[in-house]
VEXKE-898592 format. One record per residue (C-alpha): residue in one letter; x, y negated, z negated. Coordinates in steps of 0.2 Angstrom, whole numbers, plus 5000, padded with zeros to 4 digits. Example, Ala and Ser with C-alpha at 12.3 -4.5 7.8 and 13.67 -1.06 7.14 Angstrom:
A506250224961/S506850054964/
//
This chain:
M501548724938/F501948814920/Y500648844905/A501648854890/G500648884873/G499348754877/S500548624885/V500948604904/V502848594910/A503048494926/M504648544939/P504748394950/E505648514963/F505348694963/D506848804960/P506548984956/G507949014945/T507548864934/A505748924934/L506249104926/D507449034913/W506148914907/V504949044904/D506249104889/E506748914885/Y504848864883/E504049024880/I502949004895/T501549124896/F500749084915/L501449034930/I500348984945/G500948984962/A500649054980/P501349204987/A502949134995/T503249044977/L503149214970/E504249294982/A505649174978/L505449234959/A505449404963/N507049394973/V508049284959/Q507449414945/A507849564956/A509649474959/E509949404940/P508549474928/R507949364915/Q507049384900/L505149364904/T504449434887/T503249284884/L502449284902/K500749344901/G500149334919/I500449254936/V499049174945/T499149164965/M498149084979/G498248984994/A498749135005/P498549315009/L499449434994/D499949605004/K500049764995/D501749784994/A502149604987/A500849624974/L501649804967/R503249714968/Y502849584958/Q502049684945/Q503849774943/L504849634943/L503849484935/T502249544927/P501149694926/R499649544926/I499549474943/F497849394948/N497549334965/G496049214970/Y495349184986/G494349034990/T493948875001/T494048694998/E492148684999/T491848834987/F493448854976/W493749034971/N492449154978/T493549314975/F494649374961/L495749524959/R496149564942/P497749674935/E496649804929/D496049824948/L497949874953/P498749964959/E497350034967/H496649884976/A498349794978/G498249704995/S496549644993/A495749474987/G494749554973/R492749554972/A491449414971/S491849304957/T490349274944/D488849184951/D489549194969/D489049304984/V490149354996/R489949465012/V490949515028/V489649495044/K489949545061/L490849455075/F489949415092/D490749345106/D489049215111/R488349185094/R488749175075/A488049335063/D486749305051/P487049345034/D486249495033/E487149565049/T488549635039/V490049755043/A490249925037/Q490849935018/D492150065023/G493849955021/T493949985039/E492749875051/S493249695053/G492049545051/E492049355046/V491849335028/I490649205021/M490049155004/R488649064994/S489148984977/P488348864965/K489948774964/S489848714981/G489048534984/F490248484997/Q489448405013/Y490248345027/V489148185029/N489948095043/L490448245052/P488948335057/E489548455069/V490748515057/Q489348545043/E488348645056/E489848755061/K490348795043/F488648805034/H487148925039/D485648965029/G486648915015/W488149025017/L489848955021/Y490749035037/P492548975033/G493349075049/D494249195040/I494349395046/A494249515033/T493549705029/W492749755013/D492549925005/E491050014995/D491449924979/G491549754988/F493349724986/V493849615001/T495449605011/I495849445020/L496549485038/G496949315044/R495949175053/K494749215066/D495749085078/D497349175075/M496649345082/I497549425095/I496449505109/S497349635120/G496749745132/G495149715125/E495649765106/N495749655093/I497249625084/H497549545067/P499349465065/V499249515045/Q499049685049/V500649685060/E501749595049/E501449695033/S502049835043/I503549725049/A503849685031/R504049865025/H505749865035/P507149815023/G507949705035/V506649595038/A506349435025/D504749375034/S503749375051/A502349305059/V501549385074/V500549285089/G499949315106/I500449255122/S499649255139/D499749405148/P499049425166/V498549615163/W498249625145/G497649455143/Q498749435128/K500349525122/V500849535104/I502549425100/A503249445083/Y504349295076/V505649385063/V506649315049/R508049425045/A508349475026/E510049415018/T511149555014/P512849475009/G514149605006/T513349745013/P514049825030/S512449855037/A512049755054/P510549645056/V508849725063/T508649745079/A507149735091/Q507249915095/E507449975077/L505949875072/D505049955086/R505450125080/H505050085063/L503250025069/L503050195079/A503450285062/D502050185053/D500450285050/F499650125045/L499750035061/A499050085078/D500450105092/F499449975103/K499649845090/R501549835091/P502349695097/R502949685115/G504349565111/Y505249465098/R506349325093/F507449315078/V507349145068/E508049065052/S506349005046/L504449005051/P503148855050/M502448855034/T500848745025/A501148665008/T500348825000/G501348965010/K500148995024/K501249035041/I500448895054/H500149025068/Y499348915080/E501048825080/L502048975083/A500949035096/Q501248865107/Q503148885104/A502949075110/E502249015126/E503648895128/D504849025124/S504249155135/A504349035148/A506149005144/G506549185143/E507049155126/I506049325117/E506849485119/L505549595128/L505249775124/G504849905137/F503550045131/R502150155135/E500550075134/D499650215128/
//
Protein backbone atom coordinates (compact mmCIF):
# COMPACT_ATOMS: atom_id res chain seq x y z
CA MET A 1 0.00 0.00 0.00
CA PHE A 2 1.30 3.46 -0.87
CA TYR A 3 0.35 6.90 0.44
CA ALA A 4 0.72 9.72 -2.09
CA GLY A 5 -0.26 13.24 -1.13
CA GLY A 6 -3.63 12.36 0.34
CA SER A 7 -4.40 9.43 -1.92
CA VAL A 8 -3.80 5.72 -1.48
CA VAL A 9 -2.33 3.85 -4.46
CA ALA A 10 -2.98 0.10 -4.49
CA MET A 11 -0.96 -2.56 -6.32
CA PRO A 12 -2.87 -5.78 -7.08
CA GLU A 13 0.31 -7.89 -6.92
CA PHE A 14 3.47 -6.64 -5.24
CA ASP A 15 6.45 -6.00 -7.47
CA PRO A 16 9.38 -4.20 -5.79
CA GLY A 17 10.68 -2.60 -8.99
CA THR A 18 7.27 -1.22 -9.90
CA ALA A 19 6.78 -0.02 -6.34
CA LEU A 20 10.00 2.00 -6.48
CA ASP A 21 9.11 3.37 -9.93
CA TRP A 22 5.76 4.53 -8.55
CA VAL A 23 7.46 6.47 -5.75
CA ASP A 24 8.77 8.87 -8.39
CA GLU A 25 5.83 8.65 -10.79
CA TYR A 26 3.12 9.26 -8.19
CA GLU A 27 5.25 11.30 -5.78
CA ILE A 28 4.60 8.75 -3.05
CA THR A 29 5.43 9.97 0.44
CA PHE A 30 5.02 6.85 2.63
CA LEU A 31 5.36 3.11 2.14
CA ILE A 32 3.94 0.50 4.50
CA GLY A 33 5.01 -3.13 4.55
CA ALA A 34 6.45 -6.07 6.45
CA PRO A 35 10.27 -6.40 6.75
CA ALA A 36 10.23 -8.98 3.95
CA THR A 37 8.73 -6.31 1.69
CA LEU A 38 11.42 -3.81 2.66
CA GLU A 39 14.11 -6.40 1.94
CA ALA A 40 12.78 -6.87 -1.60
CA LEU A 41 12.69 -3.08 -2.13
CA ALA A 42 16.23 -2.67 -0.80
CA ASN A 43 17.59 -5.41 -3.05
CA VAL A 44 16.12 -3.78 -6.15
CA GLN A 45 17.25 -0.30 -5.08
CA ALA A 46 20.80 -1.57 -4.53
CA ALA A 47 20.90 -3.12 -8.02
CA GLU A 48 19.03 -0.38 -9.92
CA PRO A 49 18.80 2.85 -7.87
CA ARG A 50 15.69 5.01 -8.29
CA GLN A 51 14.99 8.59 -7.30
CA LEU A 52 13.14 8.42 -3.97
CA THR A 53 13.20 12.13 -3.13
CA THR A 54 9.48 12.37 -2.33
CA LEU A 55 9.63 9.50 0.16
CA LYS A 56 9.20 10.82 3.71
CA GLY A 57 9.19 7.50 5.52
CA ILE A 58 8.56 3.76 5.60
CA VAL A 59 6.44 2.12 8.28
CA THR A 60 7.06 -1.57 8.90
CA MET A 61 5.37 -4.10 11.17
CA GLY A 62 4.31 -7.74 11.29
CA ALA A 63 7.72 -9.32 11.97
CA PRO A 64 10.92 -8.40 13.87
CA LEU A 65 13.18 -5.85 12.14
CA ASP A 66 16.77 -6.75 12.94
CA LYS A 67 19.54 -4.19 13.46
CA ASP A 68 21.52 -4.70 10.27
CA ALA A 69 18.36 -4.63 8.14
CA ALA A 70 17.12 -1.39 9.72
CA LEU A 71 20.44 0.35 9.06
CA ARG A 72 20.56 -0.98 5.50
CA TYR A 73 17.05 0.27 4.73
CA GLN A 74 17.97 3.68 6.12
CA GLN A 75 20.89 3.86 3.72
CA LEU A 76 19.17 2.48 0.61
CA LEU A 77 15.55 3.62 0.94
CA THR A 78 15.00 6.44 3.44
CA PRO A 79 16.52 7.55 6.76
CA ARG A 80 13.00 7.70 8.20
CA ILE A 81 12.22 4.10 9.18
CA PHE A 82 9.35 3.48 11.61
CA ASN A 83 8.79 0.09 13.27
CA GLY A 84 5.64 -0.88 15.14
CA TYR A 85 5.07 -3.93 17.35
CA GLY A 86 1.70 -5.06 18.63
CA THR A 87 -1.03 -7.66 18.54
CA THR A 88 -4.46 -8.27 17.05
CA GLU A 89 -5.96 -7.64 20.47
CA THR A 90 -4.23 -4.31 21.20
CA PHE A 91 -2.89 -3.00 17.84
CA TRP A 92 0.49 -1.22 18.21
CA ASN A 93 2.00 -1.27 21.68
CA THR A 94 5.56 -0.12 21.02
CA PHE A 95 6.91 2.17 18.33
CA LEU A 96 10.41 2.85 17.02
CA ARG A 97 10.90 6.30 15.50
CA PRO A 98 13.56 7.48 13.05
CA GLU A 99 14.97 9.61 15.89
CA ASP A 100 15.70 6.36 17.79
CA LEU A 101 18.05 5.19 15.04
CA PRO A 102 20.78 4.14 14.72
CA GLU A 103 21.28 3.80 18.49
CA HIS A 104 18.29 1.54 19.02
CA ALA A 105 18.27 -0.29 15.68
CA GLY A 106 17.00 -3.83 16.17
CA SER A 107 14.51 -2.88 18.86
CA ALA A 108 10.77 -2.46 18.47
CA GLY A 109 10.83 0.90 20.25
CA ARG A 110 9.19 2.03 23.46
CA ALA A 111 5.62 1.87 24.73
CA SER A 112 3.10 3.76 22.62
CA THR A 113 1.17 6.67 24.10
CA ASP A 114 -1.36 5.49 26.73
CA ASP A 115 0.01 1.91 26.64
CA ASP A 116 1.94 0.07 29.35
CA VAL A 117 4.54 -2.48 28.28
CA ARG A 118 6.67 -4.71 30.51
CA VAL A 119 8.91 -7.77 30.14
CA VAL A 120 8.24 -10.34 32.87
CA LYS A 121 10.08 -13.43 34.02
CA LEU A 122 9.58 -16.90 32.60
CA PHE A 123 8.68 -19.70 35.02
CA ASP A 124 8.35 -23.40 34.26
CA ASP A 125 5.29 -23.93 36.44
CA ARG A 126 3.33 -20.68 36.29
CA ARG A 127 2.76 -17.39 34.57
CA ALA A 128 4.59 -14.38 35.96
CA ASP A 129 2.60 -11.60 37.59
CA PRO A 130 2.83 -8.17 35.91
CA ASP A 131 5.19 -6.85 38.60
CA GLU A 132 7.68 -9.77 38.25
CA THR A 133 9.78 -8.05 35.60
CA VAL A 134 13.19 -9.02 34.26
CA ALA A 135 16.16 -6.68 34.60
CA GLN A 136 16.08 -3.67 32.28
CA ASP A 137 19.59 -4.40 31.04
CA GLY A 138 18.90 -5.37 27.42
CA THR A 139 20.16 -8.88 28.22
CA GLU A 140 17.78 -10.83 30.46
CA SER A 141 14.90 -12.20 28.41
CA GLY A 142 11.30 -12.73 29.42
CA GLU A 143 7.74 -12.51 28.10
CA VAL A 144 6.59 -9.11 26.88
CA ILE A 145 3.14 -8.11 28.17
CA MET A 146 1.01 -5.07 27.52
CA ARG A 147 -1.98 -3.15 28.87
CA SER A 148 -3.80 -0.80 26.51
CA PRO A 149 -6.99 1.29 26.46
CA LYS A 150 -7.29 0.26 22.80
CA SER A 151 -8.12 -3.29 23.80
CA GLY A 152 -11.75 -4.25 24.14
CA PHE A 153 -10.97 -7.65 22.67
CA GLN A 154 -12.61 -10.64 24.31
CA TYR A 155 -12.52 -14.33 23.32
CA VAL A 156 -16.22 -14.66 24.14
CA ASN A 157 -16.65 -18.22 22.91
CA LEU A 158 -13.18 -19.37 23.92
CA PRO A 159 -12.90 -18.91 27.70
CA GLU A 160 -9.74 -21.04 27.90
CA VAL A 161 -8.00 -18.76 25.37
CA GLN A 162 -9.25 -15.69 27.24
CA GLU A 163 -7.73 -17.08 30.45
CA GLU A 164 -4.46 -17.94 28.71
CA LYS A 165 -4.07 -14.54 27.06
CA PHE A 166 -5.26 -12.11 29.76
CA HIS A 167 -4.20 -11.78 33.38
CA ASP A 168 -4.97 -8.88 35.75
CA GLY A 169 -5.86 -6.67 32.80
CA TRP A 170 -2.60 -7.44 30.96
CA LEU A 171 -2.26 -9.27 27.66
CA TYR A 172 0.29 -12.11 27.48
CA PRO A 173 0.81 -12.66 23.72
CA GLY A 174 3.59 -15.26 24.04
CA ASP A 175 6.47 -13.21 22.62
CA ILE A 176 9.95 -13.27 24.15
CA ALA A 177 11.87 -10.01 24.52
CA THR A 178 14.44 -7.98 26.42
CA TRP A 179 14.15 -4.34 27.46
CA ASP A 180 16.65 -1.72 28.49
CA GLU A 181 16.76 1.06 31.08
CA ASP A 182 15.04 3.45 28.67
CA GLY A 183 12.19 1.04 28.00
CA PHE A 184 13.24 -0.02 24.49
CA VAL A 185 11.90 -3.51 23.79
CA THR A 186 13.70 -6.01 21.51
CA ILE A 187 11.60 -8.95 20.34
CA LEU A 188 13.49 -12.25 20.26
CA GLY A 189 10.75 -14.53 18.98
CA ARG A 190 7.82 -16.64 20.06
CA LYS A 191 7.88 -18.46 23.39
CA ASP A 192 6.81 -21.63 21.58
CA ASP A 193 9.81 -21.32 19.24
CA MET A 194 12.44 -21.16 21.99
CA ILE A 195 15.03 -23.96 21.86
CA ILE A 196 16.29 -25.49 25.11
CA SER A 197 19.63 -27.23 24.65
CA GLY A 198 21.66 -28.46 27.61
CA GLY A 199 19.43 -26.42 29.91
CA GLU A 200 20.20 -23.18 28.04
CA ASN A 201 17.53 -21.05 26.35
CA ILE A 202 18.31 -20.29 22.71
CA HIS A 203 16.18 -17.79 20.80
CA PRO A 204 16.10 -18.45 17.04
CA VAL A 205 16.07 -14.76 16.11
CA GLN A 206 19.45 -14.17 17.77
CA VAL A 207 21.08 -16.98 15.80
CA GLU A 208 19.36 -15.96 12.58
CA GLU A 209 20.65 -12.39 12.92
CA SER A 210 24.21 -13.67 13.27
CA ILE A 211 23.85 -15.98 10.27
CA ALA A 212 22.42 -13.07 8.25
CA ARG A 213 25.65 -11.13 8.70
CA HIS A 214 27.37 -13.51 6.29
CA PRO A 215 27.21 -12.09 2.73
CA GLY A 216 26.53 -15.53 1.29
CA VAL A 217 23.19 -15.79 3.12
CA ALA A 218 19.88 -14.41 1.89
CA ASP A 219 17.79 -15.70 4.80
CA SER A 220 17.68 -18.40 7.45
CA ALA A 221 15.45 -20.01 10.02
CA VAL A 222 16.70 -21.77 13.15
CA VAL A 223 14.79 -24.56 14.92
CA GLY A 224 15.45 -27.27 17.47
CA ILE A 225 15.18 -31.02 17.01
CA SER A 226 15.16 -33.68 19.70
CA ASP A 227 18.51 -34.92 21.00
CA PRO A 228 18.99 -37.73 23.56
CA VAL A 229 21.89 -35.96 25.29
CA TRP A 230 21.13 -32.23 25.06
CA GLY A 231 17.33 -32.32 24.90
CA GLN A 232 17.38 -30.34 21.66
CA LYS A 233 20.04 -29.41 19.17
CA VAL A 234 20.05 -26.35 16.95
CA ILE A 235 19.45 -26.75 13.22
CA ALA A 236 19.60 -23.96 10.62
CA TYR A 237 17.74 -23.86 7.32
CA VAL A 238 19.59 -21.44 5.05
CA VAL A 239 18.68 -19.74 1.79
CA ARG A 240 21.89 -18.88 -0.05
CA ALA A 241 22.30 -15.39 -1.49
CA GLU A 242 22.19 -15.12 -5.25
CA THR A 243 25.50 -13.86 -6.62
CA PRO A 244 25.12 -13.79 -10.41
CA GLY A 245 28.25 -13.05 -12.35
CA THR A 246 30.59 -13.58 -9.41
CA PRO A 247 33.17 -16.36 -9.07
CA SER A 248 32.50 -16.99 -5.38
CA ALA A 249 31.35 -20.48 -4.44
CA PRO A 250 28.07 -20.96 -2.53
CA VAL A 251 28.44 -20.66 1.23
CA THR A 252 28.92 -23.97 3.07
CA ALA A 253 27.96 -25.24 6.51
CA GLN A 254 31.61 -25.23 7.60
CA GLU A 255 32.04 -21.63 6.46
CA LEU A 256 28.96 -20.52 8.37
CA ASP A 257 30.19 -22.29 11.48
CA ARG A 258 33.50 -20.41 11.29
CA HIS A 259 31.57 -17.19 10.75
CA LEU A 260 29.50 -17.77 13.90
CA LEU A 261 32.57 -18.73 15.92
CA ALA A 262 34.02 -15.32 15.10
CA ASP A 263 30.81 -13.47 15.97
CA ASP A 264 31.29 -11.79 19.36
CA PHE A 265 27.52 -11.30 19.68
CA LEU A 266 26.63 -14.99 19.69
CA ALA A 267 27.57 -17.49 22.41
CA ASP A 268 29.27 -20.60 21.06
CA PHE A 269 26.67 -22.97 22.47
CA LYS A 270 24.00 -21.29 20.30
CA ARG A 271 25.72 -22.26 17.04
CA PRO A 272 23.74 -24.69 14.87
CA ARG A 273 24.95 -28.27 14.90
CA GLY A 274 23.42 -28.96 11.52
CA TYR A 275 22.45 -27.16 8.33
CA ARG A 276 20.18 -27.70 5.40
CA PHE A 277 20.29 -25.39 2.38
CA VAL A 278 16.90 -24.68 0.82
CA GLU A 279 15.39 -22.48 -1.89
CA SER A 280 12.88 -20.77 0.40
CA LEU A 281 11.47 -20.71 3.92
CA PRO A 282 7.82 -21.06 4.98
CA MET A 283 6.41 -17.61 5.69
CA THR A 284 3.12 -16.12 6.80
CA ALA A 285 1.41 -13.45 4.69
CA THR A 286 3.09 -10.75 6.82
CA GLY A 287 6.58 -12.18 6.37
CA LYS A 288 6.96 -14.07 9.66
CA LYS A 289 8.89 -17.31 9.52
CA ILE A 290 6.79 -20.34 10.42
CA HIS A 291 9.23 -21.99 12.81
CA TYR A 292 6.91 -24.73 14.05
CA GLU A 293 6.43 -25.98 10.49
CA LEU A 294 10.17 -26.10 9.92
CA ALA A 295 10.71 -27.81 13.27
CA GLN A 296 8.43 -30.63 12.17
CA GLN A 297 10.21 -30.79 8.82
CA ALA A 298 13.60 -30.85 10.58
CA GLU A 299 12.65 -33.97 12.55
CA GLU A 300 11.75 -35.70 9.28
CA ASP A 301 14.87 -34.43 7.50
CA SER A 302 17.05 -35.58 10.38
CA ALA A 303 15.57 -39.08 10.29
CA ALA A 304 16.14 -39.19 6.53
CA GLY A 305 19.77 -38.06 6.87
CA GLU A 306 19.16 -34.86 4.89
CA ILE A 307 20.70 -32.47 7.44
CA GLU A 308 24.44 -31.84 7.25
CA LEU A 309 25.64 -32.31 10.81
CA LEU A 310 28.78 -30.69 12.15
CA GLY A 311 31.10 -32.03 14.79
CA PHE A 312 32.43 -29.38 17.14
CA ARG A 313 33.37 -29.14 20.77
CA GLU A 314 30.59 -28.69 23.27
CA ASP A 315 32.40 -26.17 25.45
